[in-house]
C-alpha positions as a printed NumPy array, in Angstrom:
array([[127.208,  43.397, 141.363],
       [123.641,  43.835, 140.246],
       [122.364,  42.304, 136.987],
       [121.204,  45.021, 134.583],
       [117.894,  44.706, 132.814],
       [117.264,  46.152, 129.357],
       [115.508,  49.475, 129.456],
       [116.574,  50.248, 133.045],
       [118.366,  53.298, 134.384],
       [121.597,  51.286, 134.134],
       [121.279,  51.04 , 130.338],
       [120.814,  54.79 , 130.011],
       [123.846,  55.406, 132.23 ],
       [125.946,  53.   , 130.157],
       [124.906,  54.835, 126.984],
       [125.749,  58.307, 128.374],
       [128.746,  57.555, 130.534],
       [131.383,  57.495, 127.79 ],
       [130.621,  60.932, 126.252],
       [130.033,  62.631, 129.643],
       [132.878,  61.173, 131.66 ],
       [135.703,  63.37 , 130.221],
       [134.016,  66.577, 131.39 ],
       [133.018,  65.084, 134.748],
       [136.505,  63.846, 135.664],
       [138.024,  67.222, 134.743],
       [135.456,  69.115, 136.817],
       [136.176,  67.038, 139.921],
       [139.444,  66.267, 141.663],
       [138.746,  62.657, 142.617],
       [136.995,  59.67 , 140.964],
       [134.348,  59.591, 143.715],
       [133.582,  63.282, 143.232],
       [133.168,  62.73 , 139.47 ],
       [130.69 ,  59.894, 140.134],
       [128.681,  62.11 , 142.516],
       [128.623,  64.909, 139.931],
       [127.357,  62.555, 137.202],
       [124.701,  61.056, 139.465],
       [123.525,  64.54 , 140.494],
       [123.344,  65.814, 136.901],
       [121.739,  62.733, 135.352],
       [119.048,  62.691, 138.035],
       [117.601,  65.903, 136.574],
       [114.361,  65.364, 134.615],
       [115.024,  64.566, 130.946],
       [118.784,  64.185, 131.393],
       [118.759,  60.497, 130.316],
       [117.037,  61.075, 126.957],
       [120.182,  61.461, 124.862],
       [123.759,  62.761, 124.952],
       [122.887,  66.454, 124.31 ],
       [120.315,  66.312, 127.131],
       [122.892,  64.759, 129.443],
       [125.498,  67.362, 128.52 ],
       [123.038,  70.212, 129.152],
       [122.131,  68.681, 132.52 ],
       [125.803,  68.473, 133.462],
       [126.336,  72.108, 132.473],
       [123.185,  73.224, 134.306],
       [124.129,  71.371, 137.477],
       [127.647,  72.836, 137.538],
       [127.028,  76.389, 136.314],
       [123.649,  77.239, 137.796],
       [123.629,  75.873, 141.307],
       [124.19 ,  77.823, 144.481],
       [127.803,  78.65 , 145.342],
       [127.954,  76.295, 148.333],
       [126.66 ,  73.405, 146.218],
       [129.18 ,  74.064, 143.458],
       [131.995,  74.007, 145.979],
       [130.817,  70.607, 147.177],
       [130.867,  69.175, 143.653],
       [134.034,  70.851, 142.373],
       [136.028,  69.838, 145.405],
       [139.771,  69.589, 145.874],
       [140.852,  66.541, 147.826],
       [144.049,  64.976, 149.034],
       [143.234,  61.929, 146.933],
       [143.528,  63.803, 143.641],
       [144.838,  61.516, 140.885],
       [148.506,  61.527, 139.918],
       [148.185,  63.023, 136.44 ],
       [150.672,  62.634, 133.624],
       [150.05 ,  66.283, 132.619],
       [150.614,  67.731, 136.09 ],
       [150.866,  71.327, 134.834],
       [147.383,  71.211, 133.291],
       [145.914,  69.395, 136.31 ],
       [147.34 ,  72.007, 138.693],
       [146.169,  74.877, 136.475],
       [142.616,  73.468, 136.5  ],
       [142.632,  73.088, 140.275],
       [143.85 ,  76.678, 140.695],
       [140.913,  78.113, 138.722],
       [137.826,  79.372, 140.586],
       [135.135,  76.708, 140.278],
       [132.921,  78.621, 137.808],
       [135.848,  79.488, 135.522],
       [136.992,  75.869, 135.663],
       [133.556,  74.616, 134.678],
       [133.188,  77.204, 131.902],
       [136.566,  76.387, 130.343],
       [136.158,  72.583, 130.512],
       [132.584,  72.496, 129.207],
       [133.462,  74.874, 126.37 ],
       [136.646,  73.117, 125.261],
       [135.214,  69.579, 125.421],
       [131.815,  70.385, 123.88 ],
       [131.007,  69.558, 120.288],
       [131.664,  72.575, 118.029],
       [128.791,  75.046, 118.193],
       [128.907,  78.118, 115.924],
       [128.478,  81.204, 118.059],
       [129.919,  79.697, 121.24 ],
       [133.687,  79.954, 120.536],
       [133.695,  83.357, 118.838],
       [130.307,  83.992, 120.482],
       [130.36 ,  87.186, 119.263],
       [131.773,  87.079, 122.528],
       [130.773,  85.09 , 125.486],
       [132.772,  87.127, 127.96 ],
       [132.858,  84.517, 130.681],
       [134.267,  81.891, 128.299],
       [136.955,  84.31 , 127.175],
       [137.881,  85.247, 130.756],
       [138.057,  81.588, 131.8  ],
       [140.221,  80.59 , 128.817],
       [142.565,  83.562, 129.243],
       [143.063,  82.729, 132.901],
       [143.571,  79.006, 132.245],
       [145.964,  79.51 , 129.322],
       [147.995,  82.141, 131.212],
       [148.426,  79.982, 134.312],
       [149.174,  76.91 , 132.192],
       [151.837,  78.808, 130.206],
       [153.606,  79.754, 133.447],
       [153.483,  76.196, 134.777],
       [154.713,  74.774, 131.448],
       [157.625,  77.231, 131.509],
       [158.516,  76.164, 135.055],
       [158.496,  72.513, 134.006],
       [160.651,  73.235, 130.935],
       [163.255,  75.006, 133.055],
       [163.288,  72.169, 135.582],
       [163.653,  69.549, 132.842],
       [166.457,  71.552, 131.267],
       [168.345,  71.829, 134.563],
       [167.937,  68.107, 135.237],
       [168.984,  67.089, 131.713],
       [172.062,  69.316, 131.903],
       [173.384,  67.242, 134.814],
       [173.558,  64.126, 132.624],
       [174.367,  65.633, 129.218],
       [177.787,  64.94 , 127.777],
       [180.096,  67.984, 127.701],
       [179.935,  69.892, 124.44 ],
       [176.576,  68.481, 123.387],
       [173.469,  70.612, 122.997],
       [170.105,  70.057, 124.581],
       [167.419,  68.252, 122.634],
       [164.815,  70.656, 121.245],
       [161.608,  70.944, 123.248],
       [158.523,  69.525, 121.573],
       [155.781,  72.14 , 121.183],
       [152.871,  71.578, 123.592],
       [149.677,  70.037, 122.275],
       [146.573,  72.138, 121.761],
       [144.646,  72.719, 124.973],
       [141.553,  70.66 , 123.947],
       [143.786,  67.675, 123.084],
       [145.654,  68.033, 126.389],
       [142.342,  68.082, 128.241],
       [141.159,  64.971, 126.4  ],
       [144.388,  63.125, 127.247],
       [144.183,  64.22 , 130.881],
       [140.598,  62.976, 131.089],
       [141.492,  59.623, 129.496],
       [144.016,  59.028, 132.268],
       [141.377,  59.42 , 134.993],
       [139.215,  56.266, 134.969],
       [136.066,  56.047, 137.043],
       [135.759,  53.378, 139.769],
       [134.617,  49.908, 138.597],
       [131.235,  50.326, 140.306],
       [130.575,  53.769, 138.766],
       [127.568,  52.602, 136.711],
       [125.854,  51.022, 139.705],
       [126.6  ,  54.013, 141.953],
       [125.299,  56.558, 139.419],
       [122.185,  54.485, 138.665],
       [121.5  ,  54.129, 142.391],
       [121.785,  57.894, 142.831],
       [119.38 ,  58.53 , 139.961],
       [116.955,  55.961, 141.348],
       [117.084,  57.579, 144.793],
       [116.371,  61.01 , 143.287],
       [113.423,  59.601, 141.334],
       [112.139,  57.938, 144.499],
       [112.154,  61.294, 146.28 ],
       [110.252,  62.93 , 143.407],
       [107.787,  59.997, 143.334],
       [107.117,  60.373, 147.048],
       [106.449,  64.057, 146.53 ],
       [103.983,  63.279, 143.738],
       [102.259,  60.639, 145.891],
       [102.042,  63.132, 148.675],
       [100.39 ,  65.579, 146.327],
       [ 97.934,  62.872, 145.148],
       [ 97.037,  62.025, 148.731],
       [ 96.328,  65.674, 149.296],
       [ 93.755,  65.61 , 146.5  ],
       [ 91.8  ,  62.856, 148.304],
       [ 91.233,  65.023, 151.341],
       [ 90.838,  68.311, 149.493],
       [ 87.068,  68.195, 149.911],
       [ 87.432,  68.076, 153.679],
       [ 89.537,  71.263, 153.642],
       [ 87.291,  73.482, 151.525],
       [ 85.795,  75.137, 154.556],
       [ 89.241,  75.741, 156.027],
       [ 90.871,  77.321, 152.958],
       [ 90.384,  80.928, 154.157],
       [ 92.226,  80.015, 157.359],
       [ 95.227,  78.391, 155.661],
       [ 98.362,  80.372, 154.748],
       [ 98.589,  81.231, 151.071],
       [101.058,  79.197, 149.041],
       [103.837,  81.184, 147.354],
       [103.343,  81.683, 143.619],
       [105.314,  79.59 , 141.171],
       [108.817,  80.874, 140.49 ],
       [108.649,  83.159, 137.438],
       [110.893,  82.416, 134.483],
       [112.411,  84.831, 132.033],
       [111.73 ,  82.879, 128.84 ],
       [108.305,  81.345, 129.522],
       [106.272,  84.314, 128.253],
       [105.031,  85.343, 124.826],
       [107.24 ,  87.64 , 122.746],
       [107.739,  91.069, 124.296],
       [108.764,  94.474, 122.984],
       [107.118,  96.961, 120.662],
       [107.573,  94.618, 117.669],
       [106.007,  91.591, 119.381],
       [102.759,  92.281, 117.524],
       [104.468,  92.4  , 114.135],
       [103.638,  88.821, 113.142],
       [105.643,  88.877, 109.924],
       [108.801,  90.151, 111.619],
       [108.497,  87.792, 114.611],
       [107.89 ,  84.765, 112.378],
       [110.812,  85.669, 110.113],
       [113.151,  86.164, 113.088],
       [112.214,  82.774, 114.528],
       [113.11 ,  81.259, 111.144],
       [116.307,  83.318, 110.71 ],
       [119.421,  81.245, 109.9  ],
       [121.251,  80.326, 113.071],
       [123.986,  77.759, 112.368],
       [124.291,  75.245, 115.164],
       [121.147,  76.313, 117.016],
       [120.182,  73.472, 119.392],
       [116.898,  71.609, 118.986],
       [114.61 ,  71.434, 115.997],
       [113.992,  74.514, 113.874],
       [110.411,  74.729, 115.126],
       [111.681,  75.064, 118.714],
       [113.087,  78.522, 117.989],
       [110.971,  81.445, 119.118],
       [111.303,  85.194, 119.643],
       [111.551,  86.351, 123.258],
       [111.997,  90.096, 122.585],
       [111.942,  92.425, 119.561],
       [112.046,  96.225, 119.575],
       [113.706,  99.333, 118.191],
       [116.214, 100.576, 120.775],
       [118.41 , 103.71 , 120.748],
       [120.57 , 103.377, 117.66 ],
       [119.154, 100.174, 116.202],
       [116.761,  97.2  , 116.222],
       [117.368,  94.23 , 118.549],
       [115.774,  90.802, 118.86 ],
       [116.307,  87.972, 121.348],
       [115.643,  84.433, 120.08 ],
       [115.556,  81.216, 122.144],
       [116.186,  77.683, 120.848],
       [116.108,  74.104, 122.105],
       [115.222,  72.87 , 125.577],
       [111.669,  73.8  , 126.493],
       [109.697,  77.025, 126.528],
       [110.724,  78.015, 130.067],
       [114.307,  76.758, 129.894],
       [115.867,  77.023, 126.422],
       [119.176,  75.39 , 125.59 ],
       [120.532,  78.613, 124.06 ],
       [119.611,  82.227, 123.382],
       [120.878,  84.52 , 120.638],
       [120.819,  88.289, 120.212],
       [120.275,  89.651, 116.703],
       [120.923,  93.323, 115.904],
       [120.455,  95.603, 112.93 ],
       [119.753,  99.203, 111.945],
       [116.569, 100.896, 113.111],
       [113.591,  99.57 , 111.14 ],
       [115.578,  96.669, 109.676],
       [113.698,  93.73 , 108.193],
       [114.485,  90.248, 109.508],
       [116.847,  89.463, 106.625],
       [118.995,  92.488, 107.571],
       [119.408,  91.411, 111.199],
       [122.809,  89.986, 112.138],
       [123.604,  87.31 , 114.715],
       [125.594,  89.208, 117.371],
       [126.125,  86.802, 120.25 ],
       [125.01 ,  83.443, 121.618],
       [124.729,  82.166, 125.187],
       [124.404,  78.459, 125.947],
       [122.341,  77.028, 128.837],
       [121.066,  80.4  , 130.089],
       [119.732,  80.436, 133.634],
       [115.923,  80.62 , 133.178],
       [115.582,  82.491, 136.486],
       [117.985,  85.326, 135.672],
       [117.284,  88.258, 133.327],
       [119.018,  88.411, 129.962],
       [120.578,  91.783, 129.154],
       [122.49 ,  93.465, 126.345],
       [124.232,  96.861, 126.304],
       [125.851,  99.016, 123.63 ],
       [127.89 , 101.852, 125.248],
       [128.436, 103.598, 121.901],
       [124.694, 104.276, 121.468],
       [123.657, 104.114, 125.138],
       [121.157, 101.301, 124.433],
       [120.405,  98.804, 127.197],
       [117.789,  96.036, 127.16 ],
       [116.905,  93.916, 130.186],
       [114.547,  90.959, 129.608],
       [113.287,  89.703, 132.971],
       [110.243,  87.874, 134.29 ],
       [106.801,  89.504, 134.606],
       [106.662,  91.62 , 137.74 ],
       [110.419,  92.194, 137.971],
       [111.397,  95.657, 139.206],
       [114.49 ,  96.862, 137.334],
       [116.876,  99.642, 138.366],
       [119.902, 100.839, 136.39 ],
       [123.11 , 102.661, 137.275],
       [124.78 , 104.041, 134.16 ],
       [128.23 , 104.336, 135.751],
       [130.099, 104.273, 139.087],
       [130.653, 107.618, 140.778],
       [134.003, 108.419, 142.387],
       [133.359, 110.479, 145.523],
       [135.686, 113.157, 146.913],
       [136.801, 110.829, 149.728],
       [137.911, 108.218, 147.182],
       [134.964, 105.847, 147.624],
       [133.022, 104.488, 144.635],
       [129.233, 104.354, 144.635],
       [126.366, 103.64 , 142.258],
       [123.154, 105.677, 142.01 ],
       [120.41 , 103.372, 140.781],
       [117.225, 104.663, 139.186],
       [114.09 , 102.634, 138.595],
       [113.237, 102.271, 134.904],
       [109.808, 101.604, 133.338],
       [109.109,  97.968, 132.531],
       [106.541,  96.097, 130.468],
       [106.   ,  92.446, 131.392],
       [109.377,  92.471, 133.148],
       [111.244,  93.975, 130.203],
       [113.002,  97.357, 130.086],
       [114.438,  99.309, 127.157],
       [116.76 , 102.012, 128.502],
       [118.529, 104.888, 126.801],
       [121.69 , 105.98 , 128.619],
       [124.237, 108.661, 127.745],
       [126.301, 107.335, 124.819],
       [130.037, 106.924, 125.395],
       [131.691, 107.123, 121.944],
       [134.968, 105.224, 121.743],
       [134.228, 103.104, 124.816],
       [136.199,  99.862, 125.059],
       [133.786,  98.317, 127.564],
       [130.681,  98.933, 129.646],
       [129.996, 100.742, 132.927],
       [126.299, 100.006, 133.597],
       [125.11 ,  97.935, 136.573],
       [121.71 ,  96.37 , 137.247],
       [119.457,  95.725, 140.214],
       [116.477,  93.438, 139.795],
       [113.91 ,  92.741, 142.508],
       [111.49 ,  89.833, 142.203],
       [108.726,  89.138, 144.693],
       [110.441,  91.368, 147.244],
       [113.855,  89.698, 146.868],
       [116.883,  91.149, 145.097],
       [118.423,  88.853, 142.482],
       [122.155,  88.406, 142.07 ],
       [122.307,  89.527, 138.428],
       [125.476,  89.757, 136.327],
       [126.613,  92.882, 134.498],
       [124.949,  93.479, 131.128],
       [126.491,  91.596, 128.221],
       [128.181,  93.944, 125.772],
       [127.474,  94.184, 122.082],
       [130.575,  94.214, 119.856],
       [132.809,  96.896, 121.389],
       [135.985,  97.86 , 119.557],
       [136.637, 101.386, 120.821],
       [137.815, 104.352, 118.8  ],
       [141.051, 104.353, 116.864],
       [141.88 , 107.919, 118.039],
       [144.292, 108.621, 120.883],
       [143.211, 109.469, 124.415],
       [144.765, 112.909, 125.049],
       [147.241, 112.881, 127.955],
       [148.857, 115.972, 129.498],
       [152.399, 115.423, 130.863],
       [153.013, 116.588, 134.428],
       [156.386, 118.122, 133.611],
       [157.504, 118.801, 130.064],
       [157.267, 116.059, 127.445],
       [156.785, 112.466, 128.635],
       [157.635, 109.576, 126.298],
       [155.527, 106.51 , 125.63 ],
       [152.124, 108.165, 126.203],
       [151.   , 106.989, 122.762],
       [152.056, 103.411, 123.484],
       [149.414, 100.732, 122.966],
       [149.678,  99.769, 126.656],
       [148.884, 103.308, 127.851],
       [146.083, 103.904, 125.385],
       [144.493, 100.484, 125.904],
       [144.54 , 100.776, 129.689],
       [143.144, 104.319, 129.635],
       [140.283, 103.257, 127.355],
       [139.509, 100.352, 129.67 ],
       [139.467, 102.51 , 132.825],
       [137.479, 105.296, 131.168],
       [134.973, 102.739, 129.861],
       [134.536, 101.264, 133.367],
       [133.919, 104.808, 134.629],
       [131.482, 105.582, 131.783],
       [133.519, 108.579, 130.626],
       [134.204, 109.712, 127.062],
       [137.906, 109.096, 126.297],
       [138.38 , 112.345, 124.382],
       [136.642, 114.546, 126.973],
       [138.172, 113.445, 130.294],
       [141.305, 115.194, 131.668],
       [144.216, 112.742, 131.987],
       [147.645, 113.659, 133.41 ],
       [150.848, 111.638, 133.044],
       [152.656, 111.778, 136.397],
       [155.697, 109.855, 135.126],
       [156.739, 107.732, 132.188],
       [159.996, 105.897, 131.567],
       [161.832, 102.724, 130.639],
       [162.794, 100.104, 133.255],
       [164.512,  96.692, 133.218],
       [161.667,  94.187, 133.263],
       [161.606,  90.375, 133.498],
       [164.874,  88.85 , 132.244],
       [166.173,  92.441, 132.103],
       [164.248,  93.059, 128.89 ],
       [163.08 ,  96.662, 128.469],
       [159.717,  97.591, 129.971],
       [157.965, 100.92 , 129.434],
       [155.989, 102.049, 132.475],
       [153.668, 105.059, 132.842],
       [151.776, 106.412, 135.845],
       [148.653, 108.349, 134.797],
       [145.862, 110.075, 136.732],
       [142.277, 110.434, 135.452],
       [140.497, 113.448, 136.96 ],
       [136.946, 112.969, 138.293],
       [134.147, 115.57 , 138.683],
       [134.432, 115.22 , 142.487],
       [138.062, 116.352, 142.435],
       [139.39 , 112.839, 143.103],
       [141.765, 111.078, 140.701],
       [141.807, 107.495, 139.462],
       [145.469, 106.473, 139.166],
       [146.648, 103.551, 137.039],
       [150.047, 102.32 , 135.82 ],
       [150.109, 100.521, 132.439],
       [153.271,  98.973, 131.049],
       [154.464,  97.287, 127.869],
       [157.25 ,  94.716, 127.764],
       [159.403,  92.828, 125.29 ],
       [158.274,  89.226, 125.574],
       [161.142,  87.439, 123.806],
       [164.197,  87.876, 121.628],
       [162.094,  88.132, 118.475],
       [160.784,  91.524, 119.605],
       [157.277,  90.304, 120.38 ],
       [155.616,  92.667, 122.872],
       [152.87 ,  92.445, 125.457],
       [151.139,  94.843, 127.818],
       [149.45 ,  94.89 , 131.203],
       [149.097,  97.16 , 134.219],
       [150.387,  96.939, 137.766],
       [148.093,  99.076, 139.93 ],
       [144.878, 101.066, 139.903],
       [143.528, 103.109, 142.805],
       [141.773, 106.309, 143.798],
       [143.465, 109.464, 145.123],
       [140.943, 111.489, 147.197],
       [140.248, 115.127, 146.36 ],
       [142.585, 117.65 , 147.95 ],
       [145.517, 119.779, 146.889],
       [146.56 , 120.253, 143.285],
       [147.992, 117.175, 141.609],
       [151.496, 118.676, 141.391],
       [151.437, 119.221, 145.166],
       [150.482, 115.65 , 146.038],
       [152.459, 112.473, 146.727],
       [151.587, 109.386, 144.701],
       [153.254, 106.013, 145.312],
       [152.622, 103.057, 143.024],
       [153.989,  99.556, 143.564],
       [154.599,  97.78 , 140.267],
       [155.301,  94.071, 139.871],
       [156.449,  93.815, 136.268],
       [155.953,  90.279, 135.028],
       [155.9  ,  88.489, 131.699],
       [152.615,  86.58 , 131.836],
       [153.295,  84.313, 128.895],
       [156.996,  83.419, 128.857],
       [158.738,  83.401, 132.253],
       [157.342,  83.513, 135.749],
       [159.836,  86.203, 136.797],
       [158.888,  89.403, 138.627],
       [160.748,  92.724, 138.691],
       [159.369,  94.82 , 141.563],
       [159.561,  98.599, 141.559],
       [158.138, 101.421, 143.662],
       [157.502, 104.679, 141.812],
       [157.119, 107.747, 144.035],
       [155.99 , 111.054, 142.528],
       [156.004, 114.117, 144.797],
       [156.238, 117.911, 144.468],
       [159.   , 118.97 , 142.125],
       [161.11 , 120.584, 144.855],
       [160.988, 117.597, 147.243],
       [164.432, 116.388, 148.349],
       [164.078, 112.732, 149.354],
       [161.613, 109.983, 150.232],
       [161.645, 107.626, 153.231],
       [160.197, 104.117, 152.864],
       [158.439, 102.916, 156.029],
       [157.264,  99.484, 157.149],
       [153.918,  98.693, 158.821],
       [155.3  ,  99.774, 162.218],
       [156.551, 103.136, 160.916],
       [160.193, 102.066, 160.982],
       [162.394, 103.375, 158.171],
       [163.395, 100.754, 155.606],
       [165.472, 103.053, 153.4  ],
       [165.623, 106.573, 151.992],
       [166.189, 107.725, 148.427],
       [166.785, 111.04 , 146.654],
       [164.092, 112.533, 144.432],
       [164.953, 113.895, 140.996],
       [162.41 , 116.472, 139.822],
       [160.137, 115.028, 142.509],
       [160.406, 111.407, 141.269],
       [162.11 , 108.285, 142.643],
       [162.055, 104.871, 140.972],
       [163.2  , 102.21 , 143.447],
       [163.907,  98.589, 142.556],
       [163.143,  95.804, 145.091],
       [161.962,  98.264, 147.737],
       [160.922,  95.64 , 150.309],
       [157.552,  95.49 , 152.048],
       [156.632,  99.178, 152.06 ],
       [153.518, 100.216, 154.002],
       [153.932, 104.006, 153.628],
       [156.21 , 106.604, 152.05 ],
       [157.172, 109.95 , 153.547],
       [158.372, 112.733, 151.248],
       [160.325, 115.654, 152.662],
       [159.508, 119.074, 151.196],
       [160.371, 122.646, 152.15 ],
       [157.046, 122.888, 153.949],
       [157.407, 119.654, 155.925],
       [156.652, 115.965, 155.372],
       [153.916, 114.461, 153.222],
       [152.912, 110.786, 153.395],
       [151.141, 108.366, 151.067],
       [150.223, 104.672, 151.013],
       [151.385, 102.809, 147.88 ],
       [148.594, 101.904, 145.487],
       [147.823,  98.268, 144.783],
       [145.345,  97.075, 142.184],
       [141.694,  97.898, 142.985],
       [138.337,  97.528, 141.23 ],
       [137.029, 100.847, 139.899],
       [133.65 ,  99.481, 138.8  ],
       [132.209, 100.092, 142.28 ]])
């Protein structure tokens, strides 16, 4: 073991190891992988300065590296530790690597106003929802297994001991991390990795210095040498942009606007963008880090012409990727802002288009930019519960992999989406599950909820998980091309207290063709309670012409699995088997359809 000297890399590692280890051991599935992750992160320039710098480096290394590199760091190995909280450990391993990193770094970070409620960091919310849902199912499985085992040894006539409520997720994560010690030589291994990385950078600098010594000899050859590529542009390294960038009073006041928990010193905050957009005034402020790579960015919004003291903090993003554009969209007003790097070419698609053959496409149009920034006015979608816009950004001839625009607060309208029943009056069409799912689908399609024709093909009550009642509806949203987007929302009773939940079991596209009442639609529905029991009730709902007599269920080879009568053109079949196709017999012959499974309608 090497002897450490004061002021060496080893001392910095010792100082940072304790606060950074919990996140590292939860992001990796073996002690060796956690050590490699820490060495890789702490080798970044500036990472050894203090704990916040080290934490930002860890987040940057995990969240903003190429996919193949992330998979190498967040590996799953056969030597994974035997954890006391096996349910949580398995739930973490089951998460996609980026969701796993997002959830762990968020839950273990020091409280930062704006990050948890974030005015809504969507990726954090998605990661936490997925982790909590999977963990709830695994906890329920463990409770049932413990109950069955305890029952074998319990004295007759005695009752089971009450289950202790689970700890909060952050506390469970902390306990799980504390049970995963690093190897005894972790400090030396991490310090050696940092030293090796510094040696590589030093060699590069020496190589550059040696080049200066011979530069005079190459002057005559410069025209013959290939041109070096320009430095990689960054999104945040420029002066303030937007029509209000020249308003010194407004820009200064926005940089000084109260922002609880903003990283770095107050003087590090600066305005990246400020302008009046359709329906309001928006400003983007960066804080912490350095000019090109801030530690956090925040969007402020207000009414058109608002002074700085009337602007409201709307959302915060931590450790933004300095190479990727920052964007914000408000479907209700049609406003979209994309803040990129100088020279970026920006194209926008307001919504996916459903073609007559059932395919989904996007038509992108180039939008004017100024210093890599675009302010776009799209068709407003009142009552939208989400966004439908997509971006394309080209930089130096290469298309960037940009995420969807971040949404401003979107609550949707309180009014009902009008639904026309296929035959007579259908119940449950005003259920929260139906209305919520329709608003979500219509928002993804960029269509106004109150102006899009929606037909209820069937609606009824079924026995769901644990035979509790479940209300299922099959609805079709008509598209301008003549195609239909079909989705099947359901609501269920979650427990004996009457608590309810909702979800959906399939979404797909029915190509244009005959009238809807002359078509066959088959939807496979796996009704499951996502928060209480991991039990599935599988149904197949077949809707055909009203005069159809029966339906045949076929396997992938065309062999008949079973046949069932149709009542008013509808059959609801429990546990149908592995159905590849249905064939409905009508007076005019047979009609076939492939059961819908869940599909992405964002294109």
